[in-house]
C-alpha positions as CSV (number, residue, x, y, z in Angstrom):
1,E,-15.8,32.3,-30.3
2,A,-18.1,29.0,-29.0
3,L,-16.5,26.2,-26.9
4,N,-18.0,23.6,-28.8
5,S,-15.7,24.6,-31.3
6,M,-12.8,24.6,-29.2
7,A,-10.6,21.0,-28.4
8,I,-7.6,20.1,-26.3
9,L,-5.7,17.3,-27.4
10,V,-3.0,15.6,-25.5
11,R,-1.1,12.4,-26.1
12,A,-2.2,10.7,-22.7
13,S,-5.0,10.9,-20.7
14,H,-3.3,11.5,-17.6
15,Q,-2.3,15.2,-19.1
16,M,-6.3,15.8,-18.5
17,R,-6.2,16.0,-14.8
18,A,-4.4,19.6,-15.0
19,F,-7.8,21.0,-17.9
20,E,-10.1,19.8,-16.1
21,E,-9.4,21.3,-12.7
22,R,-8.8,24.1,-14.2
23,F,-12.1,24.4,-16.2
24,I,-13.5,23.7,-12.9
25,T,-11.8,26.6,-10.9
26,L,-13.2,28.8,-14.1
27,G,-16.2,27.7,-14.1
28,L,-16.0,26.8,-17.8
29,N,-17.7,23.8,-19.6
30,Y,-15.8,20.6,-20.4
31,R,-16.7,17.6,-21.9
32,V,-14.0,14.5,-22.1
33,I,-14.1,12.6,-25.5
34,G,-13.5,9.0,-25.3
35,G,-13.4,8.0,-21.5
36,P,-14.6,9.4,-18.4
37,R,-13.6,12.4,-16.3
38,F,-9.7,11.9,-14.5
39,Y,-10.8,11.5,-11.1
40,E,-13.8,9.1,-12.3
41,R,-11.5,6.5,-13.8
42,K,-11.3,3.2,-11.8
43,E,-7.6,3.2,-10.6
44,V,-8.0,6.6,-10.1
45,R,-11.2,5.7,-7.9
46,D,-9.5,2.7,-6.5
47,A,-6.1,5.1,-5.1
48,L,-8.6,7.6,-4.1
49,A,-10.4,5.2,-1.7
50,Y,-6.9,4.0,-0.2
51,L,-5.9,7.5,1.0
52,R,-9.4,8.1,2.1
53,L,-9.5,5.0,4.4
54,V,-5.9,6.3,5.6
55,F,-7.3,9.5,6.8
56,N,-10.9,8.1,7.7
57,P,-11.0,4.5,8.6
58,N,-14.6,4.6,9.6
59,D,-14.9,5.8,5.4
60,D,-17.5,2.4,4.6
61,L,-17.8,3.0,1.0
62,A,-13.9,3.3,0.5
63,F,-13.0,0.0,2.5
64,E,-15.9,-1.9,0.5
65,R,-14.2,-0.4,-2.7
66,I,-10.5,-1.6,-1.8
67,V,-10.9,-4.8,0.8
68,N,-10.6,-7.1,-2.1
69,T,-8.6,-4.6,-4.5
70,P,-6.5,-6.2,-5.5
71,K,-7.7,-9.3,-5.0
72,R,-7.1,-11.1,-1.5
73,G,-9.0,-14.0,-1.2
74,L,-12.5,-12.6,0.5
75,G,-15.3,-14.2,-1.5
76,D,-18.9,-12.7,-1.1
77,S,-19.6,-14.6,1.5
78,T,-16.7,-13.3,4.0
79,L,-17.8,-10.1,3.1
80,Q,-21.2,-10.8,4.0
81,I,-20.2,-12.1,7.4
82,L,-18.3,-8.3,7.7
83,Y,-21.2,-6.3,6.4
84,D,-23.9,-8.2,8.7
85,A,-21.4,-7.8,11.7
86,A,-21.0,-4.1,11.3
87,R,-25.5,-3.6,11.3
88,R,-25.1,-6.0,14.5
89,Q,-22.7,-4.1,16.4
90,G,-23.7,-0.7,14.5
91,T,-20.1,0.1,14.0
92,S,-17.8,1.0,10.8
93,L,-16.9,-1.8,8.8
94,T,-13.3,-1.8,9.6
95,T,-14.3,-1.6,13.5
96,A,-16.2,-5.0,12.7
97,V,-13.0,-6.5,10.9
98,R,-11.1,-5.7,14.4
99,T,-13.6,-7.3,16.3
100,L,-14.2,-10.4,14.2
101,I,-10.7,-11.3,13.7
102,Q,-10.6,-12.2,17.3
103,T,-13.2,-14.6,17.0
104,E,-13.8,-18.0,15.3
105,E,-16.2,-17.1,13.0
106,L,-14.1,-16.0,9.9
107,K,-12.0,-19.1,8.0
108,P,-8.3,-19.2,9.6
109,K,-7.0,-17.5,5.9
110,Q,-9.6,-14.6,5.8
111,R,-8.9,-13.7,9.4
112,T,-5.4,-13.9,8.8
113,T,-5.7,-11.6,5.7
114,L,-8.0,-9.3,7.2
115,R,-5.6,-9.1,10.3
116,Q,-2.5,-8.4,7.9
117,L,-4.5,-5.5,6.1
118,M,-5.6,-3.6,9.5
119,E,-2.0,-4.1,10.4
120,Q,-1.1,-2.6,7.1
121,F,-3.7,0.3,7.6
122,D,-2.6,0.9,11.3
123,D,1.2,1.6,10.1
124,W,-0.1,3.9,7.4
125,G,-2.6,5.4,10.1
126,R,0.3,6.0,11.9
127,R,2.9,7.5,9.1
128,A,0.0,9.8,8.2
129,Q,0.0,11.2,12.3
130,A,3.4,11.8,12.1
131,L,4.0,13.9,8.9
132,P,5.2,17.5,9.5
133,P,3.2,20.2,9.2
134,E,0.8,21.7,6.6
135,D,3.4,23.8,5.5
136,A,6.7,22.1,5.6
137,V,7.0,22.1,2.2
138,E,10.6,21.5,0.8
139,E,12.8,22.2,-2.3
140,E,15.9,20.9,-2.9
141,E,18.0,22.0,-6.4
142,L,19.2,18.3,-7.3
143,A,21.1,19.9,-10.8
144,P,20.8,23.1,-12.2
145,G,17.2,23.0,-14.2
146,I,16.3,20.1,-11.7
147,I,14.2,20.9,-8.3
148,R,12.5,18.6,-6.1
149,R,9.2,19.6,-4.3
150,H,9.2,17.3,-1.5
151,T,5.8,16.7,0.3
152,S,5.4,14.0,2.9
153,H,1.7,12.9,2.0
154,A,2.1,12.5,-1.5
155,D,5.7,9.8,-0.5
156,L,2.8,8.4,1.7
157,A,0.7,7.7,-0.9
158,R,3.3,6.1,-3.1
159,Q,3.9,4.2,-0.1
160,V,0.4,3.2,0.3
161,L,0.1,2.4,-3.4
162,D,3.1,-0.4,-3.5
163,E,2.8,-1.9,0.1
164,S,-1.0,-2.6,-0.7
165,G,-0.1,-4.5,-3.6
166,Y,-2.2,-2.1,-5.9
167,T,0.8,-0.7,-8.1
168,E,1.8,-4.2,-8.6
169,M,-1.2,-5.6,-10.1
170,W,-1.5,-2.8,-12.5
171,Q,2.4,-3.6,-13.1
172,N,1.7,-7.7,-13.9
173,D,-1.7,-6.8,-16.1
174,K,-1.1,-7.2,-19.4
175,S,-4.2,-5.4,-21.0
176,A,-3.7,-2.2,-23.3
177,E,-4.7,0.1,-20.7
178,A,-2.5,-1.1,-18.0
179,E,0.0,1.5,-18.9
180,G,-2.2,4.3,-19.0
181,R,-3.7,3.6,-16.0
182,L,-0.4,3.3,-13.9
183,E,0.8,7.0,-15.7
184,N,-2.8,7.9,-14.4
185,L,-1.9,6.7,-10.7
186,K,1.9,8.9,-10.9
187,E,0.0,11.6,-11.7
188,L,-2.4,11.7,-8.7
189,V,0.4,11.0,-6.7
190,N,1.9,14.2,-8.6
191,S,-0.9,16.3,-8.1
192,M,-0.6,15.9,-4.2
193,E,2.7,17.8,-4.3
194,E,0.5,21.2,-4.8
195,F,-1.3,21.0,-1.7
196,D,-0.2,21.1,1.9
197,S,-1.5,17.8,3.7
198,L,-3.6,14.5,3.0
199,G,-6.5,16.3,3.8
200,G,-6.4,19.4,1.8
201,F,-6.0,17.1,-0.8
202,L,-9.0,15.0,-0.2
203,E,-11.1,17.8,0.8
204,H,-10.4,19.5,-2.7
205,V,-10.8,16.0,-4.8
206,S,-14.4,15.8,-2.9
207,L,-15.2,19.6,-4.2
208,V,-14.1,18.7,-8.1
209,M,-15.9,15.7,-7.9
210,D,-19.2,17.2,-6.5
211,R,-19.2,19.7,-9.6
212,D,-21.2,18.2,-12.4
213,T,-19.9,19.2,-15.5
214,G,-23.4,17.4,-17.0
215,E,-23.4,17.9,-20.9
216,A,-23.6,21.4,-21.3
217,E,-24.2,22.3,-24.9
218,D,-21.7,24.7,-25.4
219,A,-18.3,22.9,-24.0
220,V,-14.8,22.4,-24.6
221,S,-13.8,18.9,-25.8
222,I,-10.4,17.2,-24.4
223,M,-9.6,13.9,-25.4
224,T,-6.4,12.0,-26.3
225,L,-5.0,12.5,-29.9
226,H,-6.3,8.7,-30.4
227,S,-9.9,10.2,-30.1
228,A,-9.6,12.8,-31.6
229,K,-9.2,11.2,-35.5
230,G,-12.0,11.8,-37.8
231,L,-13.4,14.8,-35.9
232,E,-12.3,18.6,-36.6
233,F,-12.5,21.9,-34.4
234,E,-12.2,25.8,-35.1
235,T,-9.2,26.2,-32.8
236,V,-7.3,23.4,-31.4
237,F,-4.8,23.6,-28.7
238,L,-1.9,20.8,-28.4
239,P,0.1,21.2,-25.0
240,G,2.9,19.3,-24.0
241,W,5.2,18.9,-27.1
242,E,8.1,17.9,-25.7
243,E,10.5,15.3,-26.0
244,G,9.6,12.0,-23.7
245,L,6.1,13.0,-23.4
246,F,5.7,13.7,-27.3
247,P,7.0,11.6,-28.6
248,S,6.6,9.1,-26.0
249,Q,9.9,7.6,-24.7
250,R,7.9,4.1,-23.9
251,T,6.7,3.9,-27.8
252,L,10.3,4.9,-29.0
253,D,12.0,2.7,-26.6
254,E,9.7,-0.8,-27.0
255,L,9.2,-0.2,-30.9
256,G,12.1,1.8,-31.7
257,R,12.1,3.6,-35.6
258,A,8.4,1.9,-36.1
259,G,7.3,3.9,-32.5
260,L,8.6,7.2,-33.4
261,E,6.4,6.8,-37.1
262,E,3.7,5.8,-35.2
263,E,4.1,9.3,-32.8
264,R,4.5,11.1,-36.1
265,R,1.6,10.2,-37.6
266,L,-0.4,11.1,-34.3
267,A,1.2,14.7,-34.4
268,Y,-0.2,14.7,-37.8
269,V,-3.7,13.6,-36.9
270,G,-3.6,16.5,-34.4
271,L,-2.1,19.3,-36.9
272,T,-5.0,18.6,-39.3
273,R,-7.8,18.7,-36.5
274,A,-7.9,22.4,-36.6
275,R,-9.7,24.1,-39.5
276,K,-8.5,28.0,-38.6
277,R,-6.2,28.1,-35.5
278,L,-3.9,25.7,-34.2
279,R,-1.5,26.4,-30.8
280,V,1.3,24.0,-30.1
281,S,2.5,24.6,-26.3
282,V,5.7,23.8,-24.4
283,A,6.2,23.5,-21.1
284,Q,10.0,25.4,-20.0
285,N,10.0,23.0,-17.0
286,R,7.7,20.1,-15.7
287,L,7.2,18.8,-12.5
288,T,7.6,14.6,-12.6
289,H,7.4,12.6,-9.6
290,G,7.9,15.6,-7.3
291,L,11.1,16.9,-9.6
292,W,10.9,20.6,-11.4
293,Q,12.5,19.1,-14.5
294,S,13.7,21.2,-17.6
295,A,11.7,20.3,-20.9
296,I,12.9,19.5,-24.2
297,P,11.0,20.8,-27.1
298,S,9.9,17.8,-29.5
299,R,11.5,16.9,-32.1
300,F,8.3,17.8,-34.1
301,L,8.4,20.9,-33.7
302,D,11.1,21.6,-35.8
303,E,9.4,19.9,-39.0
304,L,6.6,22.6,-39.0
305,P,6.6,24.8,-41.8
306,A,8.5,27.7,-40.4
307,A,6.4,30.0,-43.0
308,A,3.2,29.1,-41.2
309,V,4.5,29.3,-37.7
310,E,4.7,32.3,-34.9
311,V,6.2,31.7,-31.7
312,K,5.8,32.9,-28.4
313,D,7.4,32.8,-25.1
314,T,5.4,33.6,-21.9
315,G,9.1,34.7,-20.8
316,S,8.2,32.9,-17.6
317,A,10.8,30.4,-15.6
318,Y,8.0,27.9,-15.2
319,G,6.0,29.0,-18.2
320,G,6.8,27.6,-22.2
321,Y,6.0,28.2,-25.5
322,G,3.6,28.4,-27.7
323,Y,3.5,27.8,-31.7
């Protein structure tokens, strides 16, 4: 069957990351419909820039991206002074900043802001240096069915995003995209749990970003359910049909019964995108914020006509069900 005739429809954009990375590993062409690839999203690029700068203080591209994100009151004229100083000294931007904050060349407010920023990165750098060895990954059973996988570099990433004010910036943002951006940040940090070190994670991301998916003529489509309206495919995969994920717990909390009906309409959209074959999947356990948690199948599965459904169990404790 041609890849063009297949689609993966997810409830939220943060679910796309795992599929994108798996497709790249397998060498399968894919296209993301209705938005950029996971690692090309603004909030993900910003977060990665912070982590790259912690790992390598001389990363000028990372510094340029985050020096005024969130807003720190550093205007174009201040940034130009930084660029000029770096060129004049033949050093990285962070080295130039450390020199400038010892002089009177910058205004007091900007000087104080940059000094505080450098102190933050010094602190994060010390924490990064103090991380345990790469193989020091701990798993702890908090309760039956709930296992915490603890990796210190993922904890450090959460701290960097919180202490820098970046997470708060999106929490205070009232736009419709803000919640999705926060979910993508959580997914980014969660994905770090799969790696043994910050350096290993950043190297992996670099390799993924270097892979040019291009505009292949034959490719699997990946999109959210919202983006799938009006489209049809021979074969459709609907992953993540679990309570809290679909229907979305946030939608239920905010809109109550009206929210549930909206989620049910989305489920109908997904189910009716398939012309011939439809596969709905449920994870038995899902890694969320470093915790392996048992998942509850979506209530929408009980509403499917039994005569039209074939249930398959993968037989794995960390697998799932297919419908």
